[in-house]
C-alpha positions in Angstrom: 0.0 0.0 0.0 2.8 2.3 1.0 4.7 1.4 -2.1 1.8 2.2 -4.3 1.4 5.6 -2.8 5.1 6.3 -3.3 4.9 5.3 -6.9 1.9 7.6 -7.4 3.8 10.4 -5.7 6.9 9.9 -7.9 4.7 9.9 -11.1 3.0 13.1 -10.0 6.4 14.7 -9.3 7.8 13.7 -12.7 4.7 15.0 -14.4 5.0 18.3 -12.5 8.6 18.6 -13.3 7.9 17.9 -17.0 5.2 20.6 -17.2 7.4 23.2 -15.5 10.5 22.6 -17.7 11.3 25.5 -20.1 14.0 24.0 -22.3 12.8 23.7 -25.9 10.4 26.7 -25.7 12.4 28.7 -28.2 12.3 25.9 -30.8 8.5 25.6 -30.5 8.0 29.3 -30.7 10.2 29.5 -33.7 8.2 26.8 -35.5 5.1 28.8 -34.8 6.4 32.3 -35.7 8.8 31.6 -38.6 6.0 31.0 -41.3 4.3 34.2 -40.2 7.5 36.2 -40.3 8.4 34.7 -43.7 5.0 35.6 -45.1 5.3 39.2 -43.6 8.6 39.6 -45.3 7.3 38.5 -48.7 4.2 40.8 -48.3 6.4 43.8 -47.4 8.6 43.1 -50.5 5.6 42.7 -52.8 3.8 45.8 -51.6 7.0 47.8 -51.8 7.5 46.6 -55.4 3.9 47.6 -56.2 4.4 51.2 -54.9 7.8 51.4 -56.6 6.3 50.3 -59.9 3.5 52.9 -59.5 6.0 55.6 -58.9 8.1 54.6 -61.9 5.0 54.6 -64.2 4.0 58.1 -63.0 7.4 59.6 -63.4 7.8 58.0 -66.9 4.4 59.5 -67.9 5.5 62.9 -66.7 8.8 62.6 -68.6 7.0 61.8 -71.9 4.4 64.5 -71.4 7.2 67.1 -70.7 9.2 66.0 -73.7 6.2 66.2 -76.1 5.1 69.6 -74.7 8.5 71.1 -75.7 8.1 70.1 -79.4 7.6 73.0 -81.9 7.5 70.8 -85.0 4.8 68.2 -85.7 5.5 64.8 -84.2 5.1 61.6 -86.1 4.9 57.8 -85.9 8.7 57.4 -85.4 8.6 59.9 -82.5 5.7 58.0 -80.8 7.5 54.7 -81.3 10.5 56.2 -79.5 8.3 57.5 -76.7 6.8 54.1 -76.2 10.3 52.5 -76.1 11.4 55.1 -73.6 8.4 54.4 -71.4 9.1 50.6 -71.4 12.7 51.3 -70.6 12.0 53.6 -67.7 9.4 51.4 -66.0 11.3 48.1 -66.7 8.1 46.8 -68.3 7.6 43.1 -67.5 4.2 42.7 -69.3 1.9 44.5 -71.8 2.1 48.2 -71.8 0.2 50.9 -73.8 0.7 54.6 -74.5 -1.9 57.1 -75.7 -1.0 60.7 -76.6 -3.8 63.2 -77.5 -4.0 66.9 -78.2 -7.1 68.3 -76.5 -8.6 71.8 -77.1 -11.3 73.6 -75.1 -13.9 75.9 -76.6 -15.7 78.3 -74.2 -18.6 79.1 -76.6 -19.8 75.5 -76.6 -18.3 74.6 -73.2 -16.8 71.4 -74.8 -13.5 69.8 -75.2 -12.3 68.7 -78.6 -9.7 66.2 -79.7 -7.4 67.4 -82.4 -5.6 64.1 -82.7 -5.0 61.0 -80.7 -2.4 58.3 -81.3 -1.8 55.1 -79.5 0.9 52.4 -79.1 -0.4 49.2 -77.5 -3.9 47.7 -77.1 -6.0 50.8 -76.1 -8.2 52.7 -78.7 -7.5 56.3 -79.6 -9.7 59.0 -78.0 -12.6 60.4 -79.9 -14.4 63.7 -79.7 -17.3 62.0 -78.0 -14.9 60.7 -75.3 -13.7 64.1 -74.3 -16.6 66.5 -75.2 -18.1 66.5 -71.8 -15.1 65.2 -69.8 -15.1 68.2 -67.3 -14.8 65.7 -64.4 -11.3 64.5 -65.4 -9.9 67.1 -67.8 -8.4 70.3 -66.3 -10.1 73.7 -66.4 -8.8 75.5 -69.4 -9.1 79.0 -71.0 -10.9 79.4 -74.3 -9.0 77.8 -77.3 -6.3 76.5 -75.0 -4.6 73.2 -75.7 -3.1 70.5 -73.5 -1.1 67.4 -74.3 -2.8 64.4 -72.7 -0.5 61.5 -72.0 -2.0 58.2 -70.7 0.0 55.1 -69.9 -1.0 51.6 -68.9 1.4 49.0 -67.6 0.4 45.5 -66.5 1.7 44.8 -63.0 1.9 41.2 -61.7 2.9 40.8 -58.1 6.1 38.9 -57.5 4.5 36.8 -54.7 0.9 35.8 -54.1 0.2 37.7 -50.9 -3.4 38.9 -51.7 -2.4 41.6 -54.1 -4.1 41.1 -57.5 -2.6 41.6 -60.9 -3.7 44.9 -62.3 -3.0 47.7 -64.9 -1.2 50.7 -63.6 -2.9 53.6 -65.3 -1.5 57.2 -65.3 -3.0 60.4 -66.8 -0.8 63.4 -67.3 -1.8 66.9 -68.7 0.9 69.2 -70.0 0.4 72.6 -71.6 2.6 73.1 -74.7 5.6 75.2 -73.7 6.9 76.8 -76.8 4.0 76.7 -79.2 0.2 77.0 -79.0 -0.3 73.3 -79.6 1.6 70.2 -80.6 0.8 69.1 -84.1 0.7 65.6 -85.6 2.3 64.7 -88.8 0.5 61.8 -90.5 2.9 61.7 -93.4 0.3 63.1 -95.8 0.0 66.5 -97.6 -3.0 67.5 -95.4 -0.9 67.7 -92.2 -2.0 70.8 -90.3 0.7 73.3 -89.6 -1.3 75.7 -87.5 -3.3 75.6 -84.3 -6.8 77.0 -84.0 -5.7 79.5 -81.4 -3.0 80.9 -83.7 
C-alpha cells in the first residue's frame, strides 16, 4: 500500500517537473512564428514593389508628357514609337504596356473639349471627340481655345509573390500645356498635315 502511494507520488512529481520545464520553448515558438515572419517579409517586399512600380510609371508618364510639350515641330509615328520605347525602358516593363497621346482643345462658346488628334501604341483605342466632349470631371479647367497634351499610360503589374495583391494595370494620366507653341501638331505623313493651331 505504501509502495503504491510512493509510486503515485513519484509519477506526480515527474509530471509536474515535465510541465514546468522550459528548455525547448524557443524551438517551439520559432516553429510557430517563422512562417508568419516569412509571409510578412514576402508581403512587405511585394507591396514595396507595387508602390515602386506605380512611382516609376507616374514619373515616366510625366517625362514623356514634358518632352512632347516642348516640341515645336509636328511629331510623327517614329517619335511616338520612340516615346513608347522610352516608357518601357523607364518602367522596366515586365508585361503588356500601352501609351496614348492626345491633343485636347477647349472651346468656351460650346463649353466642350475637342480632340485634335489621338495616337496610341499598344492595345488601347484612340480617344474620340465623344470621349472628351463633356469630360469636365477628369480634364483640367482651361481657358478658351487653349490646348493640353494628354499622355496616358498603362502597364500590366503582376505581383512577385501571391500575398493577396491582385494583378492589375497601372494607369496614369498626365496633362501638360505646350511650352513653346500654341499646340503640338501631328504629322501623319500626308500632304494634309495641319501646320497651325486653331488658337493661332
